[in-house]
C-alpha positions as CSV (number, residue, x, y, z in Angstrom):
1,M,26.7,86.0,-10.0
2,K,26.1,81.5,-9.6
3,Q,28.6,79.7,-11.2
4,H,27.7,77.3,-14.0
5,I,28.1,73.6,-13.1
6,I,30.6,72.8,-15.6
7,H,32.6,75.7,-14.8
8,H,32.4,74.7,-11.1
9,K,35.9,72.7,-9.9
10,P,34.6,70.8,-7.1
11,S,31.8,69.8,-9.2
12,I,34.4,69.0,-12.3
13,L,36.6,67.3,-9.5
14,F,34.2,64.9,-8.5
15,L,32.5,63.8,-12.1
16,T,35.8,63.1,-13.3
17,L,36.7,61.1,-10.2
18,G,33.6,59.3,-9.4
19,V,33.6,58.0,-14.0
20,F,36.8,57.3,-13.4
21,F,36.0,55.1,-9.9
22,V,33.1,53.5,-12.0
23,V,34.6,53.0,-15.0
24,N,37.4,50.9,-13.5
25,A,34.8,49.1,-11.1
26,L,32.8,47.7,-14.9
27,I,35.8,47.1,-16.6
28,A,37.6,45.0,-13.5
29,E,34.4,42.7,-13.3
30,F,34.4,42.2,-17.0
31,I,37.7,41.0,-17.7
32,G,38.1,39.3,-14.3
33,V,36.8,36.0,-15.7
34,K,40.5,35.2,-17.3
35,I,43.0,33.6,-14.7
36,F,46.3,34.9,-15.6
37,A,49.7,33.0,-13.8
38,L,51.9,35.7,-12.8
39,E,55.0,33.7,-12.6
40,P,55.1,33.0,-16.7
41,T,53.6,36.5,-17.0
42,L,57.0,37.9,-15.5
43,G,59.1,35.8,-17.1
44,I,60.2,34.4,-13.5
45,Q,60.3,30.5,-11.9
46,N,56.9,29.1,-10.2
47,F,56.7,30.4,-6.5
48,N,54.8,27.9,-5.1
49,W,53.6,28.8,-1.9
50,N,52.3,26.6,1.1
51,L,49.7,28.1,3.3
52,F,46.9,26.2,5.6
53,G,48.4,22.6,3.9
54,E,47.6,23.9,0.8
55,V,50.3,24.7,-2.2
56,G,49.8,26.2,-5.4
57,T,51.0,29.1,-7.4
58,L,50.7,32.7,-8.0
59,N,47.3,32.7,-10.2
60,F,45.3,36.0,-10.2
61,T,42.3,37.2,-11.9
62,V,42.5,39.6,-14.7
63,G,40.6,42.4,-12.5
64,V,43.2,42.9,-9.6
65,L,45.1,45.1,-11.9
66,L,42.6,47.6,-11.8
67,W,41.4,47.0,-8.4
68,P,44.5,49.0,-6.7
69,F,43.5,51.8,-8.6
70,V,40.0,51.6,-7.5
71,F,40.9,51.9,-4.2
72,I,43.4,54.8,-4.5
73,M,40.3,56.8,-6.6
74,T,38.6,55.4,-3.3
75,D,41.0,57.3,-1.1
76,I,41.6,60.8,-2.9
77,I,37.4,60.5,-3.0
78,N,37.3,60.2,0.2
79,E,40.2,62.9,0.8
80,Y,37.9,65.7,-1.0
81,F,34.4,64.6,-0.6
82,G,34.4,62.4,2.3
83,M,32.4,59.4,3.7
84,K,29.0,60.3,1.8
85,G,31.0,61.0,-1.5
86,V,32.6,57.5,-1.7
87,R,29.3,55.8,-0.5
88,R,28.1,57.3,-3.3
89,L,29.5,56.5,-6.2
90,S,30.5,52.8,-4.6
91,Y,26.2,52.7,-4.7
92,M,25.9,53.9,-8.2
93,A,29.2,51.5,-9.3
94,I,27.1,48.4,-7.8
95,V,23.9,49.5,-9.3
96,F,25.7,49.9,-12.8
97,I,27.5,46.6,-12.4
98,I,24.1,44.5,-11.8
99,Y,22.7,46.3,-14.9
100,A,25.7,45.6,-17.1
101,F,25.3,41.7,-16.2
102,V,21.5,42.1,-16.3
103,I,22.2,43.4,-20.1
104,I,24.8,40.2,-20.9
105,F,22.4,37.7,-19.6
106,I,19.9,38.8,-21.5
107,G,22.3,39.4,-24.7
108,I,23.8,35.3,-23.7
109,R,19.9,33.8,-24.5
110,L,19.4,35.9,-27.3
111,A,19.4,33.6,-30.6
112,P,22.5,33.4,-32.1
113,A,22.7,34.4,-36.0
114,S,23.5,31.2,-37.7
115,F,26.4,32.7,-39.9
116,W,28.2,34.3,-36.7
117,V,28.4,31.3,-34.7
118,G,30.9,29.5,-36.8
119,S,32.5,32.7,-38.6
120,Y,35.4,32.8,-36.3
121,A,36.4,28.7,-36.8
122,E,39.5,29.0,-38.6
123,S,41.0,31.3,-35.8
124,G,40.5,28.3,-33.3
125,V,36.9,29.2,-32.0
126,P,34.4,26.7,-33.8
127,D,31.1,28.0,-31.7
128,M,31.3,32.2,-31.4
129,Q,27.6,31.7,-29.2
130,S,29.7,29.3,-26.7
131,A,32.8,31.2,-26.8
132,Y,30.3,34.4,-25.8
133,A,28.4,32.8,-22.8
134,A,31.5,31.1,-21.4
135,V,33.6,34.8,-21.3
136,F,30.4,37.2,-19.9
137,G,28.5,34.7,-18.5
138,Q,30.3,34.5,-15.1
139,G,28.3,32.3,-12.4
140,M,25.9,34.1,-10.2
141,W,28.2,33.6,-7.0
142,I,30.8,34.8,-8.1
143,I,28.9,38.3,-9.0
144,A,27.4,38.0,-5.9
145,G,30.7,38.0,-3.9
146,S,32.3,40.9,-6.0
147,V,29.5,42.9,-5.4
148,L,29.5,41.8,-1.4
149,A,32.9,42.0,-1.2
150,F,32.9,45.7,-3.3
151,L,30.6,47.3,-0.9
152,I,32.2,45.8,2.1
153,G,35.5,46.7,1.0
154,Q,34.6,50.1,0.3
155,L,32.6,50.9,3.5
156,A,35.3,49.7,5.6
157,D,37.9,52.0,3.4
158,V,36.4,55.2,3.8
159,F,35.8,54.3,7.6
160,F,39.2,53.3,8.8
161,F,40.6,55.9,6.5
162,H,38.9,58.8,8.2
163,R,39.5,57.3,11.7
164,I,43.0,57.4,10.9
165,K,42.9,60.9,9.4
166,A,40.8,62.0,12.5
167,I,44.2,61.2,14.3
168,T,47.4,62.4,11.8
169,G,45.1,65.1,10.5
170,E,46.6,66.8,6.9
171,K,49.5,64.9,7.5
172,R,50.7,60.9,6.5
173,L,48.7,61.2,3.7
174,W,50.6,57.4,2.7
175,L,49.8,56.4,6.3
176,R,45.6,56.7,6.2
177,A,45.4,55.5,2.4
178,T,47.9,52.2,3.5
179,G,46.1,52.0,6.5
180,S,42.7,52.0,5.4
181,T,43.5,49.6,2.4
182,A,45.3,47.0,4.7
183,I,42.4,46.9,6.6
184,S,39.4,47.1,4.0
185,Q,41.1,44.3,1.5
186,I,40.8,41.8,4.4
187,F,37.2,42.0,3.9
188,D,37.2,42.2,0.3
189,S,39.8,39.0,-0.1
190,V,37.7,36.9,2.3
191,V,34.1,37.9,0.8
192,V,34.5,37.2,-2.8
193,L,35.9,33.7,-2.3
194,Y,33.9,32.4,0.4
195,V,30.2,33.4,-1.5
196,A,31.8,32.5,-5.0
197,F,33.9,29.5,-4.0
198,V,32.7,28.4,-0.6
199,I,28.8,29.0,-0.6
200,G,28.9,28.7,-4.4
201,P,28.9,25.3,-6.3
202,Q,32.6,24.6,-6.0
203,H,32.1,24.0,-2.0
204,W,35.8,24.6,-1.7
205,S,37.7,24.1,1.5
206,I,37.9,26.4,4.3
207,S,42.1,25.4,4.2
208,L,41.9,26.4,0.2
209,W,39.5,29.6,1.0
210,L,42.0,31.2,3.6
211,A,45.0,29.8,1.4
212,V,44.1,31.5,-1.9
213,A,42.4,34.7,0.7
214,T,45.7,35.1,1.8
215,V,47.8,35.3,-0.9
216,N,45.3,37.2,-3.0
217,Y,45.5,40.4,0.2
218,I,49.2,40.2,0.0
219,Y,49.0,40.6,-3.6
220,K,46.5,43.4,-3.1
221,L,48.4,44.7,-0.2
222,T,51.6,44.7,-1.9
223,A,50.4,46.8,-5.0
224,A,48.8,48.9,-2.8
225,I,52.6,50.4,-1.5
226,I,53.7,50.6,-4.8
227,L,51.3,52.7,-6.1
228,T,51.6,55.2,-2.8
229,P,53.9,57.6,-5.4
230,L,51.2,57.7,-7.7
231,L,48.5,58.9,-5.2
232,Y,50.9,61.9,-4.0
233,V,50.8,62.8,-7.5
234,V,47.2,62.9,-7.8
235,H,46.4,64.6,-4.7
236,A,49.3,67.6,-6.4
237,L,47.6,67.8,-9.8
238,I,44.5,68.2,-7.8
239,D,45.2,70.5,-5.2
240,R,46.8,72.6,-8.3
241,Y,44.2,72.5,-10.3
242,L,42.1,73.7,-7.3
243,G,44.1,76.2,-5.7
244,E,45.6,75.9,-2.3
245,E,42.7,77.6,-0.8
246,L,40.0,75.8,-2.6
247,S,41.4,72.9,-1.8
248,L,42.0,73.2,1.9
249,K,38.3,74.0,2.1
250,L,37.4,70.6,0.2
251,R,39.4,68.8,2.6
252,K,38.2,70.4,5.9
253,D,34.2,70.2,4.9
254,A,35.0,66.5,3.6
255,M,36.5,65.6,7.4
256,E,33.5,67.9,9.0
257,N,30.9,65.9,7.0
């Protein structure tokens, strides 16, 4: 008797991982409009980096807080469902991100109710329509750069993950996860900034682009290394949920396909 999909453990696992993956990618895009200062957040003295003749402090978009989790999900999905699974979810995430920004673009241009515009004036927001547009209306160059970087980063991650696993086999999960992230984040870090701020209207200098990209890359790689134990925890929970035999079968099929 054929098992119904709602009771089929591999299908439930793929759906759960996929939803978490896509939702985190979407949230990262939305909260990424805010730039935060890392040193004051941690209550430490400013670290003034000096790279490629440029100087600055550790400022990042809030979106970088979630991207390490997205890449952990990428590696987990890669482990159990292979390159096809990651690619399918990556394409879905991009479609949903673009869809979300189209809806927001339309929402910004709807005529605001007159009473709503000044409804938060006493809280320091004299024009809610301008605030709404400023928060949600990211520049098209940033959107384009972010989507392109996400796609390239994901495809690079899944490719190198399998190249490393082909060498190490089932052992050294940390190596293929961290190694693939280390390589893929080079593409992700340089592409988004290049498209958004070098090609885009701000026309950053090459030295500033390389400096900021380097700082962002170091942060992402550090976060990926710190979160490596979480990868093992999620892996163990999935193995326990699937059972040893089914878990091994999925991982074997992922490599073969």
